[in-house]
C-alpha positions as CSV (number, residue, x, y, z in Angstrom):
1,M,56.6,43.7,68.6
2,T,56.1,42.3,65.1
3,V,59.2,42.0,62.9
4,R,58.4,42.5,59.3
5,R,60.6,40.6,56.8
6,R,61.8,42.4,53.7
7,P,60.4,41.1,50.4
8,E,63.9,40.0,49.4
9,Q,64.2,37.8,52.5
10,V,60.8,36.2,51.8
11,R,61.7,35.5,48.2
12,K,65.0,34.0,49.1
13,K,63.3,31.6,51.6
14,V,60.7,30.6,49.0
15,L,63.3,29.9,46.4
16,V,65.3,27.7,48.9
17,V,62.2,25.7,49.8
18,L,61.2,25.3,46.1
19,G,64.8,24.2,45.3
20,L,64.8,21.6,48.1
21,L,61.4,20.3,47.0
22,G,62.7,20.0,43.4
23,L,65.7,18.0,44.6
24,A,63.5,15.7,46.7
25,V,61.5,14.9,43.6
26,V,64.6,14.2,41.6
27,F,66.1,12.0,44.2
28,A,62.8,10.1,44.7
29,A,63.0,9.1,41.0
30,C,66.4,7.5,41.5
31,A,65.4,4.2,43.2
32,P,68.2,1.7,42.5
33,N,65.9,-1.3,42.4
34,A,62.8,0.1,40.7
35,T,60.6,-2.6,39.2
36,Q,59.5,-0.4,36.3
37,D,62.7,1.0,34.9
38,T,63.0,1.9,31.2
39,L,66.7,2.4,31.7
40,Q,67.2,-1.3,32.7
41,P,65.9,-3.2,29.7
42,A,65.5,-6.9,30.0
43,G,64.8,-7.7,26.3
44,P,65.9,-6.6,22.8
45,Y,62.9,-4.4,22.1
46,A,63.3,-2.4,25.3
47,R,67.1,-2.1,24.6
48,K,66.3,-0.6,21.2
49,E,64.2,2.1,22.9
50,K,66.9,2.8,25.5
51,E,69.5,3.0,22.7
52,L,67.4,5.7,21.1
53,F,66.5,7.5,24.3
54,I,70.1,8.0,25.5
55,P,71.5,10.0,22.5
56,V,68.2,12.0,22.2
57,F,68.4,12.8,25.9
58,W,71.9,14.2,25.6
59,V,71.0,16.2,22.5
60,A,68.0,17.6,24.4
61,T,70.2,18.3,27.4
62,A,72.7,20.3,25.3
63,V,69.9,22.3,23.7
64,F,68.4,23.0,27.1
65,V,71.7,24.1,28.6
66,I,72.6,26.4,25.6
67,V,69.1,28.0,25.4
68,E,68.7,28.5,29.1
69,G,72.3,29.7,29.4
70,L,71.8,32.3,26.7
71,I,68.6,33.5,28.4
72,V,70.3,33.9,31.8
73,F,73.3,35.6,30.1
74,F,71.1,38.2,28.2
75,V,68.8,38.8,31.2
76,F,71.9,39.9,33.3
77,K,73.7,41.6,30.4
78,Y,70.8,43.7,29.4
79,R,69.0,44.1,32.7
80,H,67.7,47.6,33.5
81,R,70.2,49.9,35.2
82,E,69.7,53.3,36.8
83,G,70.5,56.1,34.4
84,R,70.5,53.8,31.4
85,D,67.3,54.1,29.4
86,R,68.7,53.4,25.9
87,L,67.5,50.1,24.4
88,P,70.2,47.7,23.2
89,P,70.6,47.1,19.5
90,Q,67.5,45.3,18.1
91,I,67.9,42.3,15.7
92,H,64.3,42.2,14.3
93,G,64.5,42.0,10.6
94,N,68.1,40.7,10.6
95,T,67.9,38.2,7.8
96,R,71.1,36.3,8.6
97,V,70.2,35.9,12.2
98,E,66.7,34.7,11.5
99,I,67.8,32.3,8.8
100,G,70.5,31.0,11.2
101,W,68.1,30.3,14.1
102,T,65.7,28.6,11.7
103,I,68.2,26.3,10.1
104,L,70.0,25.3,13.3
105,P,66.9,23.9,15.1
106,A,66.0,22.1,11.8
107,L,69.4,20.5,11.7
108,V,69.1,19.4,15.3
109,L,65.7,17.9,14.6
110,A,67.0,16.2,11.5
111,V,69.8,14.6,13.5
112,V,67.3,13.3,16.0
113,M,64.9,12.2,13.4
114,V,67.2,9.7,11.7
115,P,67.6,7.2,14.6
116,T,64.1,7.9,15.7
117,V,62.5,6.8,12.4
118,A,64.9,3.9,12.1
119,T,63.9,2.7,15.6
120,I,60.1,3.1,14.8
121,W,60.5,1.0,11.6
122,D,62.5,-1.6,13.5
123,L,59.9,-2.0,16.2
124,A,57.1,-2.1,13.7
125,R,58.6,-5.0,11.7
126,T,56.5,-8.1,11.0
127,P,57.1,-10.6,13.8
128,P,58.9,-13.9,13.0
129,S,56.8,-16.9,12.1
130,D,57.5,-18.6,15.4
131,A,56.3,-15.6,17.5
132,L,53.9,-16.3,20.3
133,N,50.6,-14.5,19.5
134,V,48.6,-13.1,22.4
135,T,45.5,-10.8,22.3
136,V,45.5,-8.3,25.2
137,I,42.1,-6.8,26.2
138,G,42.1,-3.9,28.6
139,Q,39.1,-3.9,30.9
140,Q,38.1,-1.7,33.9
141,W,40.4,-2.3,35.8
142,W,42.2,-5.5,34.8
143,W,43.9,-7.1,31.8
144,K,42.7,-10.2,29.8
145,F,45.3,-12.2,27.9
146,Q,44.2,-14.7,25.2
147,Y,46.8,-17.1,23.6
148,T,45.5,-17.3,20.0
149,D,48.0,-19.7,18.4
150,A,46.6,-23.1,17.2
151,D,48.7,-25.0,19.6
152,M,47.5,-22.9,22.6
153,Q,43.8,-24.0,22.4
154,T,42.1,-25.5,25.4
155,A,41.0,-29.2,25.7
156,A,37.4,-28.2,26.4
157,E,34.4,-29.6,24.5
158,A,34.4,-26.3,22.6
159,P,38.1,-25.4,22.4
160,G,39.1,-21.8,22.8
161,P,42.3,-19.8,23.5
162,I,44.0,-20.2,26.8
163,T,42.8,-17.2,28.7
164,T,44.3,-15.6,31.8
165,A,44.0,-12.3,33.7
166,N,46.6,-9.8,34.9
167,E,49.5,-12.2,34.4
168,L,51.1,-12.8,31.0
169,V,53.3,-15.9,31.0
170,I,55.9,-16.1,28.2
171,P,59.0,-18.2,27.3
172,T,62.3,-16.5,27.4
173,G,64.2,-15.9,24.1
174,R,61.0,-16.0,22.0
175,V,59.3,-13.0,20.4
176,V,55.8,-12.3,21.7
177,Y,53.4,-10.4,19.3
178,L,50.7,-8.6,21.3
179,T,47.4,-7.5,19.7
180,V,46.1,-4.8,22.0
181,T,42.5,-3.6,22.2
182,S,40.0,-2.6,24.9
183,G,36.5,-3.3,26.2
184,V,35.7,-6.5,24.3
185,G,33.2,-8.5,26.3
186,G,33.8,-6.8,29.6
187,I,31.5,-5.1,32.0
188,G,31.3,-1.3,31.8
189,D,34.1,-0.9,29.3
190,A,32.6,1.0,26.4
191,E,34.7,3.8,25.0
192,V,37.4,3.5,27.6
193,I,41.0,3.8,26.4
194,H,43.9,2.1,28.3
195,S,47.6,1.9,27.7
196,L,49.7,-1.2,28.0
197,W,53.1,-0.7,29.4
198,V,55.9,-3.0,30.8
199,P,59.0,-0.7,30.8
200,E,61.7,-3.4,31.1
201,L,60.4,-5.3,28.0
202,A,58.7,-2.8,25.7
203,G,57.2,0.6,25.2
204,K,53.6,1.8,25.6
205,Q,50.8,0.8,23.3
206,D,47.2,2.2,23.5
207,A,44.3,-0.2,24.0
208,I,41.4,1.4,22.1
209,P,37.9,0.1,21.9
210,N,37.1,-1.5,18.5
211,H,40.6,-1.0,17.3
212,E,43.7,-3.2,17.3
213,N,47.2,-2.0,17.9
214,H,50.3,-4.2,18.0
215,I,53.5,-4.3,20.0
216,L,56.5,-6.7,20.2
217,L,58.3,-7.8,23.4
218,Q,60.8,-10.4,24.4
219,A,62.4,-11.4,27.7
220,D,66.1,-12.4,27.9
221,V,65.9,-14.2,31.3
222,P,63.3,-15.6,33.6
223,G,61.7,-13.3,36.1
224,I,58.7,-11.1,36.9
225,Y,58.4,-7.8,35.0
226,E,56.0,-5.3,36.3
227,G,53.6,-3.4,34.1
228,Q,50.6,-1.1,34.5
229,C,48.0,0.9,32.6
230,A,49.6,4.2,31.5
231,E,46.4,6.0,30.4
232,F,43.9,7.4,32.9
233,C,40.8,5.2,32.6
234,G,38.7,5.8,35.7
235,L,38.6,5.5,39.5
236,S,41.0,2.5,39.8
237,H,43.4,3.4,37.0
238,A,46.3,3.7,39.6
239,I,45.8,0.0,40.6
240,M,45.3,-1.4,37.1
241,K,48.6,-3.3,37.3
242,W,49.8,-6.5,35.6
243,H,53.0,-8.4,35.1
244,V,54.9,-10.6,32.7
245,R,56.2,-13.8,34.1
246,A,59.0,-15.0,31.9
247,V,59.9,-18.7,32.2
248,T,62.2,-21.1,30.4
249,P,60.8,-22.7,27.2
250,E,60.5,-26.0,29.1
251,D,58.6,-24.5,31.9
252,F,56.4,-22.6,29.4
253,A,55.5,-25.9,27.7
254,A,54.5,-27.4,31.0
255,W,52.5,-24.3,32.0
256,S,50.6,-24.2,28.7
257,A,49.8,-28.0,28.9
258,G,48.3,-27.4,32.4
259,Q,46.3,-24.4,31.3
260,K,44.7,-26.4,28.5
261,E,43.1,-28.8,30.9
262,D,39.8,-28.4,32.6
263,A,39.7,-27.3,36.2
264,I,39.6,-30.1,38.8
265,T,36.2,-30.3,40.6
266,P,36.7,-30.9,44.3
267,T,34.8,-33.9,45.7
268,G,34.8,-33.1,49.4
269,G,35.7,-30.8,52.1
270,L,35.5,-27.0,52.2
271,A,36.6,-26.6,48.6
272,A,33.6,-28.7,47.5
273,S,31.3,-26.5,49.5
274,G,32.9,-23.5,47.8
275,F,32.3,-25.1,44.4
276,D,28.6,-25.4,45.2
277,T,28.4,-21.8,46.4
278,F,30.2,-20.6,43.2
279,M,28.0,-22.6,40.8
280,N,24.7,-21.8,42.5
281,G,25.4,-18.1,43.1
282,S,25.9,-15.0,40.9
283,C,29.6,-15.8,40.2
284,V,28.7,-17.8,37.1
285,Q,27.1,-14.7,35.5
286,C,30.5,-13.1,35.0
287,H,33.3,-15.7,35.4
288,A,34.2,-18.8,33.4
289,I,35.8,-22.0,34.8
290,Q,36.6,-24.5,32.1
291,G,35.0,-27.8,32.6
292,T,32.1,-26.4,34.7
293,P,28.8,-24.8,34.0
294,A,30.4,-21.4,34.7
295,Q,30.9,-19.7,31.3
296,G,30.6,-16.0,32.0
297,I,32.7,-13.6,30.0
298,G,32.3,-10.2,31.8
299,G,34.9,-10.9,34.5
300,P,38.3,-12.6,34.6
301,N,38.5,-16.3,33.6
302,L,39.2,-18.2,36.8
303,T,39.9,-21.7,35.4
304,H,43.4,-21.9,36.9
305,F,43.2,-19.0,39.2
306,A,45.6,-20.4,41.8
307,S,48.4,-20.8,39.2
308,R,48.6,-17.0,38.9
309,K,50.4,-14.7,41.4
310,C,47.9,-11.8,41.6
311,F,44.4,-10.7,41.0
312,A,42.2,-7.6,41.1
313,G,44.6,-5.7,38.8
314,C,47.6,-7.3,40.7
315,L,46.5,-5.4,43.8
316,L,46.1,-8.7,45.8
317,D,48.0,-11.9,46.2
318,N,46.4,-15.1,44.9
319,S,48.4,-17.2,47.4
320,N,47.1,-15.2,50.4
321,P,43.8,-16.5,51.7
322,E,43.1,-13.3,53.6
323,D,43.5,-11.3,50.4
324,I,40.9,-13.4,48.6
325,A,38.6,-13.2,51.6
326,R,39.0,-9.4,51.8
327,W,38.0,-9.1,48.2
328,L,35.0,-11.4,48.5
329,R,33.7,-9.5,51.6
330,D,33.5,-6.1,49.7
331,P,35.1,-5.7,46.3
332,P,34.3,-2.0,45.9
333,A,35.9,-1.2,49.3
334,V,39.2,-2.8,48.0
335,K,39.1,-1.4,44.5
336,P,37.0,1.8,44.0
337,G,34.6,1.6,41.1
338,S,34.7,-2.2,40.9
339,F,32.0,-3.7,38.8
340,M,31.8,-6.7,41.1
341,P,29.4,-5.7,43.8
342,N,29.2,-6.6,47.4
343,Y,27.1,-9.8,47.6
344,H,27.0,-9.7,51.4
345,L,28.3,-13.3,51.6
346,S,28.4,-15.0,55.0
347,E,31.8,-15.8,56.5
348,D,31.2,-19.5,55.9
349,Q,30.5,-18.8,52.2
350,I,33.6,-16.7,52.0
351,Q,35.9,-19.3,53.5
352,A,34.4,-22.0,51.3
353,L,35.0,-19.9,48.2
354,V,38.5,-19.1,49.2
355,A,39.2,-22.9,49.6
356,Y,37.7,-23.5,46.1
357,L,39.6,-20.7,44.4
358,Q,42.9,-21.8,45.9
359,S,42.2,-25.4,44.6
360,L,42.1,-24.1,40.9
361,K,45.8,-24.8,40.1
């Protein structure tokens, strides 16, 4: 015998399930140690944004509670009742009421506008003269960082800016002025918009082809601050991550001095075999290694590859030989849409390349 549930019972169960799902989503957003948390700023510019967000949030919460509360109140007060067909009094054309609910939202918006505009102007200020200048180029699907200050030029025969990928190294306590763009000198990057975001240090800034945007950030204390692309940009958008590595000014000076030097060419062993494989293969068409014949610009600069913590959009660990080997075996299988194809390298070639790449410190 089939038992048929009444519509009221079904609706009640559906509402309970939806409510539980909603609570699950809310609780999932409350990770205590989230690595990308706007509400735990680690620098002055991120703090300014939080200081704006908190009061605006409470104003918006008050508006939401009042409006939704009135809706629920009037829904129950004027709901249809048996034997009561008369419409409640209508207020259409009531000048006082219509002026009131026009002026009140305008006043609320005016209250919100004052700190918002002040914060926008504050964040758009000209950077101080001692700011560290870095050009950020969004590629598919990784980030290129070029240190453009005069004292950040390499020691190569043809000096150029220190260039890294996916890891932005900065000194603590110093303003960093980022010039953000997209698709300059990359492979397959035409007309693709990205969005740079590192929540603990700054807000979002769009990376637009053939256009420059700017954003300021600063870290108070040393540490790793996670970032990612916040604008859908293709198949591997979800794993277009990056991070800021903030170090002390002394450590930054040592790091930059090392980055200016040419890569060391191995003279023997497996790393030397990897060097030969790299220079005589297709790697040189896309990658640059300072001090070697490899001067490609389409892919990440690998000069001091092993000094970074991650690669492939911070999906893989530079210090893990198996991660590097897995990437070399079949890049598109690791990162969908990768413009680095599968070169069908032998296992001996892969292990030699891993040894060479890990020697680039």
